[in-house]
C-alpha positions in Angstrom: 0.0 -0.1 0.0 1.1 3.5 -0.8 -0.3 5.8 1.8 0.4 9.7 1.9 -1.2 12.2 4.0 -0.8 15.8 2.6 -2.0 18.7 4.6 -1.9 22.1 2.7 -3.9 24.0 5.3 -3.2 25.1 8.9 -6.9 24.4 9.8 -7.2 21.3 11.7 -10.9 21.2 11.2 -10.4 21.2 7.3 -12.2 18.3 5.7 -10.2 15.2 4.6 -10.7 13.4 1.3 -9.5 9.7 0.9 -8.3 9.3 -2.8 -8.3 5.7 -3.8 -6.8 4.6 -7.2 -3.8 2.9 -8.5 -3.5 5.2 -11.6 -0.7 7.6 -10.6 -1.8 10.3 -13.3 -5.3 10.2 -11.9 -4.1 10.5 -8.3 -1.9 13.5 -9.4 -4.9 15.4 -10.9 -7.2 14.6 -7.9 -4.6 15.7 -5.4 -4.1 19.0 -7.4 -7.9 19.6 -7.5 -8.5 18.9 -3.8 -5.4 21.0 -2.8 -7.1 24.1 -4.4 -10.3 23.1 -2.4 -8.2 23.1 0.8 -8.8 19.5 1.7 -6.4 17.5 3.8 -5.7 14.6 1.5 -5.0 10.9 2.1 -4.1 8.5 -0.7 -4.6 4.8 -1.0 -4.1 2.4 -3.9 -6.0 -0.7 -3.3 -9.5 -1.7 -2.1 -8.5 -3.6 1.3 -6.4 -0.9 2.5 -8.8 1.7 1.5 -11.4 0.2 3.7 -8.9 0.1 6.7 -7.7 3.6 6.2 -11.4 4.8 5.9 -12.2 3.4 9.4 -8.9 4.8 10.7 -9.0 8.5 9.6 -13.1 8.8 9.1 -12.8 11.1 6.0 -15.5 13.6 5.1 -15.2 12.3 1.3 -14.1 9.1 -0.4 -13.2 9.5 -4.1 -12.9 5.7 -5.2 -12.0 4.1 -8.5 -14.0 1.0 -9.5 -10.9 -0.7 -11.1 -8.5 -1.2 -8.1 -6.6 -4.2 -6.9 -7.2 -6.5 -4.1 -10.8 -5.5 -3.7 -12.9 -3.6 -6.4 -14.4 -0.2 -5.6 -17.9 -1.3 -5.5 -17.3 -3.8 -2.7 -15.0 -1.4 -1.0 -17.6 1.3 -1.0 -20.1 -1.3 0.6 -17.7 -2.1 3.3 -17.3 1.4 4.0 -21.0 2.1 4.1 -21.5 -1.0 6.4 -19.1 0.7 8.8 -20.7 4.1 8.6 -23.9 5.2 6.9 -22.8 8.7 6.6 -19.8 7.7 4.3 -20.0 9.9 1.3 -18.6 8.2 -1.9 -17.8 9.4 -5.4 -16.9 6.8 -7.8 -14.3 7.0 -10.8 -14.6 4.9 -13.9 -13.6 4.9 -17.5 -16.2 5.5 -20.1 -16.3 1.7 -21.0 -17.5 1.1 -17.4 -20.3 3.5 -17.5 -23.0 0.9 -16.8 -20.9 -0.8 -14.0 -20.4 2.6 -12.5 -24.4 3.4 -12.5 -25.2 0.1 -10.9 -22.2 0.5 -8.3 -23.5 3.9 -7.6 -27.1 3.0 -6.9 -26.1 -0.2 -4.9 -23.5 1.5 -2.6 -25.5 4.7 -2.3 -22.7 6.7 -3.8 -23.4 10.5 -4.3 -22.4 9.9 -8.1 -19.6 9.0 -10.3 -17.3 10.8 -12.8 -15.7 9.7 -15.9 -12.0 9.2 -16.3 -9.7 11.1 -17.2 -10.4 13.5 -14.3 -10.7 17.2 -14.9 -11.4 19.9 -12.8 -14.4 21.0 -14.7 -15.9 17.3 -14.1 -15.4 17.7 -10.4 -17.2 21.2 -10.4 -20.1 19.9 -12.3 -20.9 17.3 -9.8 -19.8 19.3 -6.7 -23.4 20.1 -5.8 -24.3 16.4 -5.5 -21.1 15.9 -3.4 -22.4 18.5 -1.0 -26.1 17.1 -1.0 -27.7 14.2 0.9 -26.3 10.7 1.0 -28.5 8.1 -0.7 -29.5 4.7 0.9 -27.2 1.7 0.0 -29.5 -1.1 -1.1 -26.4 -3.4 -2.0 -25.9 -3.7 1.6 -28.7 -6.3 2.0 -26.7 -8.5 -0.6 -23.2 -7.9 1.0 -22.8 -11.4 2.1 -23.9 -12.7 -1.4 -21.4 -10.3 -3.0 -18.7 -11.1 -0.6 -19.7 -14.4 1.1 -17.9 -15.3 4.3 -16.6 -18.9 4.0 -17.1 -21.2 6.8 -14.0 -22.1 8.4 -14.1 -25.9 8.5 -11.1 -27.4 10.6 -9.6 -30.1 8.4 -9.3 -33.4 10.2 -5.7 -34.0 11.4 -3.7 -36.1 9.3 -3.0 -39.5 10.9 0.6 -39.7 11.8 2.9 -42.0 9.6 3.8 -44.8 11.8 7.5 -45.7 11.5 8.4 -49.1 10.6 9.4 -51.2 13.6 12.8 -51.8 12.4 14.4 -52.1 16.0 11.7 -54.6 17.0 12.6 -57.1 14.1 14.6 -60.0 15.1 18.2 -59.8 13.8 19.3 -62.0 11.4 21.5 -64.8 12.5 25.3 -64.3 11.8 25.8 -68.0 11.1 22.9 -69.4 9.0 20.9 -72.4 10.4 22.3 -75.6 9.2 20.1 -77.3 6.8 19.9 -81.2 7.6 21.8 -83.1 5.1 19.7 -85.3 3.0 20.4 -88.9 3.2 22.2 -90.0 0.0 21.0 -93.2 -1.2 23.6 -95.8 -1.9 23.6 -96.7 -5.3 22.6 -100.3 -5.9 25.3 -102.5 -7.3 24.9 -102.8 -10.9 23.2 -106.2 -11.7 25.6 -106.6 -14.8 28.0 -108.5 -12.6 25.6 -110.7 -11.3 24.6 -111.7 -14.8 28.1 -112.3 -15.8 28.5 -114.7 -12.6 25.3 -116.6 -13.7 26.6 -117.1 -17.2 30.0 -118.3 -16.0 28.3 -120.9 -13.7 26.0 -122.0 -16.4 29.0 -122.7 -18.8 30.9 -124.3 -16.1 27.9 -126.7 -15.5 27.5 -127.4 -19.1 31.2 -128.0 -19.3 31.0 -130.4 -16.6 28.1 -132.4 -18.0 29.7 -132.5 -21.4 32.8 -133.9 -19.9 30.9 -136.6 -17.9 28.9 -137.4 -21.1 32.0 -137.7 -23.1 33.8 -139.8 -20.5 30.9 -142.1 -20.2 30.2 -142.6 -23.8 33.4 -142.2 -25.3 35.1 -144.9 -23.0 32.2 -147.4 -24.1 33.4 -147.0 -27.7 36.9 -148.1 -27.0 
């Protein structure tokens, strides 16, 4: 926020005007015009801080641009009117926002609006309205819809992430558990040797039988 307080008069009872715009050229022109009218001047450049500054200094007049950052001029004006029904507001708007300025003037109960760029003659033209009565602000009835207050719902606390119980895990054995050796089945002796033995016995028996036969029958022939 850029906040400047300019006092060009020694009269402490001089009226104060709060100028709210983020256009430096517009602020310069407005400051020059209201210096000539012997106003104390306060300057603000965004809507949020303008509302706070209005409450703090309680000025006699607020000259408020609609197209300002953080909070638009219409909503800022309603916030000021909600704080004080005697708030006297004059809107500023470029020609392309004429319809918006008319609607905001009615809604916020502003004393009027003037077109940018600002000139001394435009201020003089509307000055009788500036000094006139303050209209009602029908937009205050819809302020909650224009600027709803969100319910503050406390979020459920996140469940803490439980650490892995690394320390509770059983430590791995240094020496591995011995695995019982499987019984190695003894190889059966090959039956090939048995078969060879049987053959030899058979041949021996046949040989012996042949010998006895030859011996018996051969001797008879002699």
